[in-house]
C-alpha positions as CSV (number, residue, x, y, z in Angstrom):
1,X,93.1,-88.3,106.1
2,X,95.8,-90.7,106.1
3,X,93.2,-93.5,106.8
4,X,91.5,-92.6,103.8
5,X,94.5,-92.8,101.9
6,X,95.1,-96.2,103.0
7,X,91.7,-97.5,102.4
8,X,91.8,-96.1,98.8
9,X,94.9,-98.0,98.1
10,X,93.6,-101.1,99.4
11,X,90.6,-101.0,97.4
12,X,92.3,-99.7,94.1
13,X,95.0,-102.1,95.0
14,X,95.5,-102.9,91.0
15,X,96.1,-99.3,90.0
16,X,98.6,-99.0,92.9
17,X,100.6,-101.8,92.1
18,X,100.6,-100.3,88.5
19,X,101.7,-97.1,89.6
20,X,104.5,-98.6,91.9
21,X,105.8,-100.7,88.8
22,X,105.7,-97.6,86.4
23,X,107.9,-95.6,89.2
24,X,110.2,-98.3,90.0
25,X,110.9,-98.8,86.4
26,X,111.7,-94.8,86.0
27,X,113.6,-95.0,89.1
28,X,115.7,-97.8,87.8
29,X,116.4,-96.2,84.3
30,X,117.4,-93.0,86.1
31,X,119.5,-94.8,88.6
32,X,121.4,-96.1,85.2
33,X,121.8,-92.6,83.8
34,X,122.5,-91.0,87.0
35,X,126.3,-89.3,86.8
36,X,128.6,-91.1,89.2
37,X,131.9,-89.7,90.6
38,X,133.6,-90.6,94.0
39,X,133.1,-87.2,95.9
40,X,130.8,-84.0,95.6
41,X,132.1,-81.3,93.8
42,X,133.0,-79.0,96.4
43,X,134.7,-76.2,94.4
44,X,133.2,-72.6,94.0
45,X,131.6,-71.5,91.1
46,X,134.6,-69.7,89.3
47,X,135.3,-68.4,85.8
48,X,139.5,-67.9,84.9
49,X,140.6,-65.3,82.6
50,X,143.9,-66.2,81.2
51,X,146.0,-63.7,79.4
52,X,149.3,-63.9,77.5
53,X,151.5,-60.7,77.4
54,X,154.8,-62.3,76.0
55,X,158.1,-60.9,77.3
56,X,156.6,-58.6,80.0
57,X,157.9,-58.7,83.6
58,X,155.6,-59.6,86.3
59,X,155.2,-56.0,87.6
60,X,154.5,-55.1,83.8
61,X,151.7,-57.7,83.6
62,X,150.2,-56.5,86.7
63,X,149.9,-53.0,85.9
64,X,149.0,-53.2,82.4
65,X,147.0,-56.6,82.3
66,X,146.0,-58.2,85.7
67,X,144.8,-54.7,87.6
68,X,142.6,-53.6,84.9
69,X,140.8,-57.0,84.6
70,X,140.6,-57.2,88.4
71,X,139.0,-53.9,88.5
72,X,136.6,-54.3,86.0
73,X,135.5,-58.1,87.3
74,X,134.4,-56.3,90.5
75,X,131.4,-55.1,88.9
76,X,130.3,-58.3,87.9
77,X,126.7,-59.2,89.2
78,X,127.0,-61.9,92.1
79,X,131.0,-61.8,92.1
80,X,131.9,-62.1,95.5
81,X,135.8,-62.7,95.2
82,X,137.8,-61.5,92.3
83,X,141.7,-62.8,92.6
84,X,144.6,-61.6,90.3
85,X,148.0,-63.2,89.6
86,X,150.6,-62.0,87.3
87,X,154.0,-64.0,86.4
88,X,156.4,-63.5,83.7
89,X,154.2,-63.2,80.3
90,X,151.2,-64.5,82.1
91,X,148.1,-63.2,83.9
92,X,145.4,-65.2,85.8
93,X,141.8,-63.7,87.1
94,X,139.8,-65.8,89.2
95,X,136.2,-64.6,89.6
96,X,134.5,-66.5,92.2
97,X,130.4,-66.4,92.5
98,X,128.0,-66.8,95.1
99,X,126.7,-70.1,95.7
100,X,124.1,-71.1,93.4
101,X,124.9,-69.1,90.3
102,X,124.7,-71.0,87.1
103,X,128.0,-71.3,85.4
104,X,127.3,-70.4,82.0
105,X,125.5,-67.5,83.3
106,X,128.5,-66.2,85.1
107,X,130.8,-67.0,82.1
108,X,128.5,-65.1,79.9
109,X,128.4,-62.0,82.4
110,X,132.4,-62.1,82.3
111,X,132.4,-61.7,78.6
112,X,130.3,-59.2,78.7
113,X,132.6,-57.2,81.2
114,X,135.5,-58.2,79.0
115,X,134.4,-56.3,76.4
116,X,134.3,-53.3,78.3
117,X,138.0,-53.6,79.6
118,X,139.4,-54.5,76.2
119,X,140.2,-51.0,75.2
120,X,142.3,-50.2,78.5
121,X,144.6,-53.6,77.5
122,X,147.9,-53.2,75.7
123,X,147.6,-53.6,71.8
124,X,147.6,-57.4,70.7
125,X,147.0,-58.6,74.2
126,X,143.7,-60.7,74.3
127,X,142.2,-62.2,77.2
128,X,140.6,-65.8,77.1
129,X,138.3,-67.7,79.4
130,X,139.4,-70.6,80.8
131,X,137.7,-74.0,80.4
132,X,134.1,-74.6,81.7
133,X,135.3,-77.2,84.2
134,X,135.8,-77.1,88.1
135,X,138.5,-77.9,90.6
136,X,137.7,-81.6,90.4
137,X,137.3,-81.5,86.5
138,X,141.2,-83.3,86.4
139,X,139.7,-86.9,85.5
140,X,142.5,-88.6,83.5
141,X,146.2,-88.1,82.4
142,X,148.1,-89.9,79.8
143,X,151.7,-90.3,78.9
144,X,153.4,-90.8,75.4
145,X,156.4,-93.1,75.2
146,X,158.3,-93.5,71.8
147,X,161.3,-95.6,73.1
148,X,164.5,-94.4,71.4
149,X,162.8,-93.9,68.0
150,X,161.2,-90.6,68.7
151,X,162.4,-87.6,70.8
152,X,160.5,-85.3,73.1
153,X,159.9,-82.4,70.3
154,X,158.2,-85.1,67.9
155,X,156.2,-86.7,70.7
156,X,154.9,-83.4,71.6
157,X,153.7,-82.5,68.1
158,X,151.8,-85.8,67.9
159,X,150.2,-84.8,71.2
160,X,149.8,-81.4,70.3
161,X,148.6,-81.8,66.4
162,X,147.0,-85.7,66.8
163,X,145.6,-86.7,70.2
164,X,144.7,-83.0,71.7
165,X,142.1,-82.5,68.6
166,X,140.4,-85.8,68.7
167,X,140.0,-86.0,72.3
168,X,138.3,-82.7,72.4
169,X,135.8,-84.0,70.3
170,X,134.8,-86.6,73.4
171,X,131.5,-85.4,74.7
172,X,132.3,-84.4,78.2
173,X,135.8,-83.1,77.8
174,X,136.2,-79.4,78.3
175,X,139.9,-79.3,77.5
176,X,143.0,-81.4,77.0
177,X,146.2,-79.7,78.3
178,X,149.4,-80.6,76.7
179,X,152.5,-81.0,79.1
180,X,156.3,-81.9,78.8
181,X,158.4,-81.9,75.9
182,X,159.7,-79.1,73.5
183,X,157.4,-77.2,71.2
184,X,158.9,-77.2,67.8
185,X,159.6,-73.4,66.5
186,X,161.7,-71.7,63.3
187,X,164.2,-69.8,65.6
188,X,165.9,-66.9,63.7
189,X,169.1,-65.9,65.6
190,X,169.7,-62.3,64.2
191,X,173.5,-61.1,64.2
192,X,173.2,-57.6,65.7
193,X,176.6,-56.6,63.7
194,X,175.0,-57.4,60.2
195,X,172.4,-55.5,61.2
196,X,174.5,-52.7,62.2
197,X,176.1,-53.1,58.9
198,X,173.1,-53.2,56.6
199,X,171.3,-50.6,58.6
200,X,168.2,-52.8,59.4
201,X,166.4,-52.5,62.5
202,X,165.2,-55.4,64.4
203,X,161.4,-54.5,64.1
204,X,162.0,-54.5,60.2
205,X,163.1,-58.2,60.6
206,X,160.1,-59.2,62.6
207,X,157.7,-57.7,59.9
208,X,159.5,-59.2,57.3
209,X,159.0,-62.6,58.5
210,X,155.3,-61.9,59.5
211,X,154.7,-60.7,55.8
212,X,156.1,-63.5,54.1
213,X,154.2,-66.1,56.1
214,X,151.1,-65.6,54.5
215,X,148.7,-66.6,51.3
216,X,147.4,-63.9,49.6
217,X,144.4,-64.1,47.3
218,X,144.3,-62.5,43.7
219,X,140.7,-62.2,41.6
220,X,139.7,-64.5,38.8
221,X,141.2,-65.4,35.0
222,X,139.1,-66.9,32.7
223,X,140.8,-68.9,30.2
224,X,139.1,-71.5,27.6
225,X,135.9,-70.8,29.3
226,X,136.8,-71.9,32.7
227,X,137.2,-69.7,35.8
228,X,141.0,-69.9,37.5
229,X,141.6,-68.6,41.1
230,X,144.7,-66.2,41.2
231,X,146.7,-66.8,44.8
232,X,150.2,-66.6,45.8
233,X,151.3,-69.4,48.0
234,X,153.6,-68.1,50.5
235,X,153.3,-70.2,54.1
236,X,156.8,-71.1,55.6
237,X,157.2,-74.8,55.3
238,X,161.0,-75.3,55.8
239,X,164.1,-73.6,56.9
240,X,165.1,-72.6,53.6
241,X,161.9,-70.7,53.2
242,X,162.7,-68.6,56.2
243,X,166.0,-68.1,55.3
244,X,165.1,-66.7,51.7
245,X,162.8,-64.3,53.1
246,X,163.6,-60.5,51.8
247,X,164.5,-57.9,54.6
248,X,165.6,-54.9,52.0
249,X,168.2,-54.3,49.6
250,X,171.6,-52.6,49.7
251,X,173.0,-50.1,48.0
252,X,173.5,-51.7,44.9
253,X,169.7,-53.0,45.0
254,X,170.8,-56.5,45.8
255,X,168.0,-58.1,48.1
256,X,169.0,-58.7,51.8
257,X,167.6,-62.1,52.8
258,X,167.4,-63.5,56.2
259,X,170.3,-65.7,55.8
260,X,172.3,-62.7,55.2
261,X,171.9,-61.4,58.6
262,X,170.7,-64.4,60.9
263,X,171.2,-68.0,61.6
264,X,168.0,-69.9,61.1
265,X,167.3,-73.3,62.5
266,X,164.6,-75.6,64.3
267,X,164.7,-75.6,68.1
268,X,162.6,-75.5,71.3
269,X,160.0,-73.0,72.6
270,X,161.1,-71.4,75.8
271,X,159.4,-73.7,78.3
272,X,158.6,-73.2,82.3
273,X,157.6,-76.8,83.4
274,X,158.4,-80.4,82.3
275,X,156.8,-83.5,83.2
276,X,158.6,-86.8,84.4
277,X,157.7,-90.2,84.6
278,X,158.0,-92.7,87.4
279,X,161.5,-91.0,87.9
280,X,163.0,-92.5,84.6
281,X,163.1,-89.2,82.9
282,X,161.3,-86.9,80.8
283,X,158.0,-87.3,79.0
284,X,155.0,-85.9,77.1
285,X,151.8,-86.4,78.3
286,X,148.0,-84.8,78.1
287,X,145.8,-83.9,81.1
288,X,141.8,-84.3,80.3
289,X,140.1,-81.7,81.9
290,X,136.0,-82.8,82.4
291,X,133.4,-80.1,81.5
292,X,131.4,-78.9,84.4
293,X,128.4,-81.2,85.4
294,X,129.2,-84.0,83.6
295,X,129.4,-87.7,84.4
296,X,132.9,-88.4,85.2
297,X,133.1,-92.3,84.8
298,X,131.1,-91.6,81.5
299,X,133.6,-89.3,80.1
300,X,136.7,-91.4,81.2
301,X,135.4,-94.3,79.5
302,X,134.8,-92.5,76.5
303,X,138.4,-91.1,76.8
304,X,139.7,-93.9,77.0
305,X,137.7,-95.9,74.0
306,X,138.9,-92.7,72.1
307,X,142.5,-93.3,72.6
308,X,142.2,-97.1,71.8
309,X,140.8,-95.6,68.4
310,X,143.5,-93.2,68.1
311,X,146.3,-96.0,68.5
312,X,145.9,-97.1,65.3
313,X,147.1,-93.8,63.8
314,X,150.0,-93.6,66.0
315,X,153.4,-93.9,64.3
316,X,154.9,-97.3,64.8
317,X,156.8,-97.3,68.1
318,X,154.6,-94.7,70.1
319,X,152.8,-95.9,72.8
320,X,150.3,-94.6,75.1
321,X,150.3,-95.3,79.0
322,X,147.7,-94.2,81.5
323,X,149.4,-91.8,84.4
324,X,146.3,-91.0,86.4
325,X,142.7,-92.6,86.2
326,X,139.9,-91.5,88.7
327,X,137.4,-94.0,87.2
328,X,139.4,-96.8,89.4
329,X,138.5,-94.5,92.6
330,X,135.1,-93.9,91.5
331,X,134.7,-97.5,90.7
332,X,136.0,-99.1,94.3
333,X,134.4,-96.2,96.1
334,X,130.8,-97.2,94.6
335,X,131.2,-100.7,94.6
336,X,132.2,-100.5,97.9
337,X,129.1,-98.7,99.1
338,X,126.8,-100.9,96.7
339,X,128.4,-104.0,98.7
340,X,127.6,-102.4,101.9
341,X,123.9,-101.4,101.0
342,X,123.6,-105.2,99.9
343,X,125.0,-106.2,103.5
344,X,122.6,-103.8,105.0
345,X,119.4,-105.0,103.3
346,X,120.3,-108.9,103.7
347,X,120.9,-108.3,107.1
348,X,117.4,-106.3,107.5
349,X,115.9,-109.1,105.7
350,X,117.3,-111.9,107.8
351,X,116.4,-110.0,111.2
352,X,112.8,-109.4,109.9
353,X,112.6,-113.3,109.1
354,X,113.9,-114.4,112.3
355,X,111.6,-112.1,114.0
356,X,108.4,-112.8,112.2
357,X,109.4,-116.5,110.9
358,X,106.9,-115.9,108.1
359,X,109.2,-115.3,104.7
360,X,106.4,-113.8,102.7
361,X,105.4,-111.2,105.3
362,X,109.2,-110.6,105.6
363,X,109.3,-110.0,101.6
364,X,106.7,-106.9,102.2
365,X,109.1,-105.2,104.4
366,X,112.1,-105.9,102.7
367,X,110.2,-104.5,99.4
368,X,110.2,-101.2,100.6
369,X,113.9,-100.8,101.0
370,X,114.6,-101.1,96.8
371,X,111.6,-99.2,96.1
372,X,112.4,-96.4,98.2
373,X,116.1,-96.3,97.0
374,X,115.0,-96.3,93.3
375,X,112.4,-93.3,94.4
376,X,115.2,-91.3,95.7
377,X,117.4,-91.9,92.8
378,X,114.3,-90.6,90.6
379,X,114.2,-87.3,92.6
380,X,118.1,-87.1,92.7
381,X,118.2,-87.3,88.9
382,X,116.0,-84.5,88.2
383,X,117.5,-82.3,91.0
384,X,121.0,-83.0,89.2
385,X,122.6,-84.8,91.9
386,X,125.5,-87.5,91.1
387,X,125.8,-90.7,92.9
388,X,129.0,-90.6,95.1
389,X,130.3,-91.4,98.1
390,X,128.3,-88.9,100.2
391,X,124.8,-89.1,98.4
392,X,124.7,-93.0,98.4
393,X,125.8,-92.5,102.4
394,X,122.7,-90.9,102.9
395,X,121.0,-94.0,101.8
396,X,122.7,-96.5,103.8
397,X,122.2,-94.4,106.6
398,X,118.2,-94.6,105.9
399,X,118.0,-98.2,105.1
400,X,117.7,-99.0,108.8
401,X,114.9,-96.8,109.5
402,X,113.1,-97.3,106.2
403,X,112.1,-100.4,106.9
404,X,110.5,-99.8,110.3
405,X,107.0,-98.6,109.5
406,X,106.8,-102.0,107.6
407,X,107.8,-104.4,109.9
408,X,105.5,-102.6,112.7
409,X,102.5,-102.7,110.1
410,X,103.0,-106.6,109.3
411,X,103.5,-107.3,113.0
412,X,100.0,-105.4,113.6
413,X,98.8,-107.5,110.9
414,X,99.6,-110.4,112.5
415,X,98.0,-109.8,115.4
416,X,94.9,-108.8,114.0
417,X,94.9,-112.0,111.8
418,X,95.2,-114.2,115.1
419,X,92.4,-112.6,116.6
420,X,90.0,-111.7,114.0
421,X,91.1,-114.6,111.2
422,X,87.9,-116.3,110.0
423,X,85.6,-113.5,111.7
424,X,86.2,-110.8,109.4
425,X,87.1,-110.4,105.8
426,X,91.0,-110.8,105.0
427,X,91.1,-107.4,103.2
428,X,89.0,-105.8,105.8
429,X,91.7,-107.2,108.4
430,X,94.5,-105.6,106.6
431,X,92.6,-102.4,106.2
432,X,91.9,-102.2,110.0
433,X,95.6,-103.2,110.9
434,X,96.8,-100.6,108.9
435,X,94.7,-97.7,109.7
436,X,95.4,-98.5,113.5
437,X,99.0,-97.8,113.1
438,X,99.5,-96.5,109.7
439,X,99.0,-92.7,110.4
440,X,101.2,-92.7,113.4
441,X,104.2,-94.6,111.6
442,X,103.7,-92.1,108.8
443,X,104.4,-89.2,111.0
444,X,107.1,-91.1,112.8
445,X,108.9,-91.2,109.6
446,X,108.2,-88.0,108.4
447,X,109.8,-86.5,111.6
448,X,113.0,-88.4,110.7
449,X,112.7,-87.2,107.5
450,X,113.0,-83.2,108.7
451,X,115.7,-84.1,111.0
452,X,118.3,-83.3,108.4
453,X,116.9,-79.9,107.6
454,X,119.6,-78.0,109.4
455,X,122.0,-79.5,107.2
456,X,120.3,-77.6,104.4
457,X,121.3,-74.3,106.3
458,X,125.4,-75.2,105.8
459,X,126.8,-73.0,103.2
460,X,130.0,-72.8,100.8
461,X,132.4,-76.1,100.8
462,X,130.8,-77.8,103.7
463,X,127.2,-77.6,102.2
464,X,128.4,-78.8,99.1
465,X,129.9,-81.7,101.0
466,X,126.9,-82.9,103.2
467,X,123.9,-81.9,101.6
468,X,124.0,-84.7,99.0
469,X,123.8,-86.9,102.0
470,X,120.8,-84.8,103.7
471,X,119.0,-84.7,100.4
472,X,119.3,-88.6,99.8
473,X,118.4,-89.6,103.1
474,X,115.3,-87.3,103.2
475,X,114.3,-88.6,99.9
476,X,114.6,-92.2,101.0
477,X,112.6,-91.4,104.3
478,X,109.9,-89.6,102.0
479,X,109.8,-92.5,99.8
480,X,109.4,-95.1,103.1
481,X,106.8,-93.1,104.5
482,X,104.8,-92.7,101.2
483,X,105.0,-96.4,100.8
484,X,103.9,-97.2,104.1
485,X,100.5,-96.0,103.6
486,X,100.1,-97.1,99.8
487,X,101.8,-100.1,98.6
488,X,102.8,-101.7,102.1
489,X,98.7,-102.4,102.7
490,X,98.2,-103.7,99.3
491,X,101.6,-106.4,99.4
492,X,100.2,-107.3,103.3
493,X,97.0,-108.4,101.8
494,X,98.1,-110.6,99.5
495,X,101.3,-111.8,101.2
496,X,100.3,-112.4,104.8
497,X,98.2,-115.5,104.3
498,X,98.4,-118.9,105.6
499,X,99.6,-120.0,109.1
500,X,100.6,-116.9,111.2
501,X,103.0,-118.1,113.8
502,X,101.9,-116.1,117.4
503,X,104.5,-114.0,118.8
504,X,104.9,-116.0,122.0
505,X,105.7,-119.2,120.2
506,X,108.7,-117.7,118.7
507,X,111.4,-118.8,120.7
508,X,113.8,-115.8,119.8
509,X,111.2,-113.4,120.9
510,X,110.6,-115.4,124.0
511,X,114.2,-115.5,124.9
512,X,114.7,-111.8,124.5
513,X,111.4,-111.0,126.6
514,X,112.6,-113.0,129.4
515,X,115.9,-111.0,129.4
516,X,114.1,-107.9,128.7
517,X,111.7,-108.1,131.8
518,X,113.9,-108.2,134.5
519,X,116.0,-105.3,133.2
520,X,113.1,-103.1,132.8
521,X,111.5,-103.9,136.2
522,X,115.1,-103.4,137.6
523,X,115.6,-99.8,136.1
524,X,111.7,-98.8,137.1
525,X,112.5,-99.8,140.5
526,X,115.4,-97.8,141.0
527,X,114.3,-94.6,138.6
528,X,116.5,-91.9,140.5
529,X,119.7,-94.3,140.4
530,X,119.1,-94.8,136.5
531,X,118.7,-91.4,136.1
532,X,121.8,-90.3,138.0
533,X,124.0,-93.2,136.4
534,X,122.9,-91.8,133.0
535,X,123.9,-87.9,133.9
536,X,127.4,-89.4,135.2
537,X,127.7,-91.0,131.8
538,X,126.7,-88.0,129.8
539,X,129.2,-85.7,132.0
540,X,131.9,-88.1,131.8
541,X,131.5,-88.0,127.9
542,X,132.2,-84.2,127.7
543,X,136.1,-84.7,128.2
544,X,136.6,-87.0,125.4
545,X,134.4,-84.7,123.0
546,X,136.1,-81.9,123.8
547,X,139.8,-83.7,123.4
548,X,138.8,-85.8,120.4
549,X,140.0,-83.4,117.7
550,X,138.6,-82.8,114.4
551,X,139.1,-82.1,110.7
552,X,136.7,-81.3,108.2
553,X,137.3,-84.6,105.8
554,X,138.5,-88.2,106.8
555,X,141.4,-89.3,105.1
556,X,140.8,-90.8,101.6
557,X,143.2,-93.1,100.4
558,X,142.7,-92.6,96.2
559,X,145.5,-95.0,95.3
560,X,146.8,-92.6,93.4
561,X,150.3,-90.2,94.4
562,X,150.3,-86.8,92.6
563,X,154.0,-85.1,93.3
564,X,153.7,-81.3,93.1
565,X,156.8,-79.6,94.6
566,X,156.6,-76.0,95.5
567,X,160.0,-74.7,95.0
568,X,161.8,-71.2,95.4
569,X,160.9,-68.2,93.0
570,X,162.9,-68.0,90.0
571,X,164.2,-71.7,90.1
572,X,165.1,-73.1,86.8
573,X,164.1,-76.1,85.1
574,X,167.8,-77.3,84.8
575,X,167.6,-76.5,88.6
576,X,164.6,-78.3,89.6
577,X,165.4,-81.5,87.6
């Protein structure tokens, strides 16, 4: 079977070359479009339900919101863990799904079950889903600096009403969270003594404010053959508008206004956290969260480009500073790995040239490296794998073994040309030499390809970490095996020509053979001694293996520090500062 494939490839060499060029071009296009990140996404498939219940204690939130939600979410298909957290006025429910569950399918199922539980929640409480992102979606963070001209409230307004909405429109962005500063409010401080004097309950004040902050519509009035829309303008736009809201009337029929019973002013909303910039004081910032499955590097570049465009619309004196940018880590990691891949390829090429002493023959072997890598990227792209440290590391591991088959086939072709050159047709020599060793080499590469199959049985985080490496290593070796029986014999026929130097005339080969022969004769003469020494070395290595220690991941110097302190429960912002 394999011998027939080799012979058919050589006999239809132009067709094989065209197919190779097409696959290489497709691999190049997919390589440029492959999503890039620093490390694989190790997070579980999860959906977050966020619910606000303003002013309620954690126990009340737990009993009335968190418990009904968690008990309902236990029935969601493929949900393996449901966790609920209750805070002052807030509830978080995390639904973690089994590996392989589609995130958007999971979100639709959670929404379906939210409809069932909605009538069991307090009136006015509406649960919402968190962004369609993962634990590694936090890719970019920025801060606003207004100098002495703008305070934290003004900067927060710029962030909430200008930057946030514009950045949400960037492709790949799931959420832009605002952090720090003060959220502007109209605050009505009611005097309880005046309420008592006017006999007005606090609920009536609240209802009056709610009714007065609204536009109302009427019908149409036709005047002079023209239709006019009738509507009442009632949105609150200033402190005076709030002060003049009527609450009721006194005994004499005089309207009771908000300003008669309360003090109205602008103030900050109650906040539970703050942001600090380099220890210099409080600041306002935004956190950009990337959507699940997006290209991290492409999304970050799009966000930075959008910020450059938005700077033109900022008030004079307001500047944007980058607080965290994962693109630096991604580019450093990928550039470092690319550099190592290039170094490996150069070393392999030099070794091949030195031992064969025939540059054109070395080119045939070297060709399998980029071609095999492009074929691996082609499969990676359609499988949905991104380029990261682990996936590219699998390619780096495979480089040395990928070229083995080509080197052996080239060396065997040299032997056949030395023996049959001038006696047989050149292409027939190539076919005979390739058929002699090709099938065995193909199966040897196939065995190496299958060696990583146990890695695919890993589950959870360890599976998500190591499977990209196993996939790319497997794809690279499979590509090398396929190339060894198709394009390699064709290239050998074109490039292995001219004067071929015999192996015994290569000074490096002669030197190594001179060293190798005494060593092999010695170990064959003292067979049992060699075996015993090997066993002793094996037994001695058991002790360091048991005491060397282990960890899930090696230390990764990202180049950024994120300070997230844990404090005692109930600590105030004033104390935290």
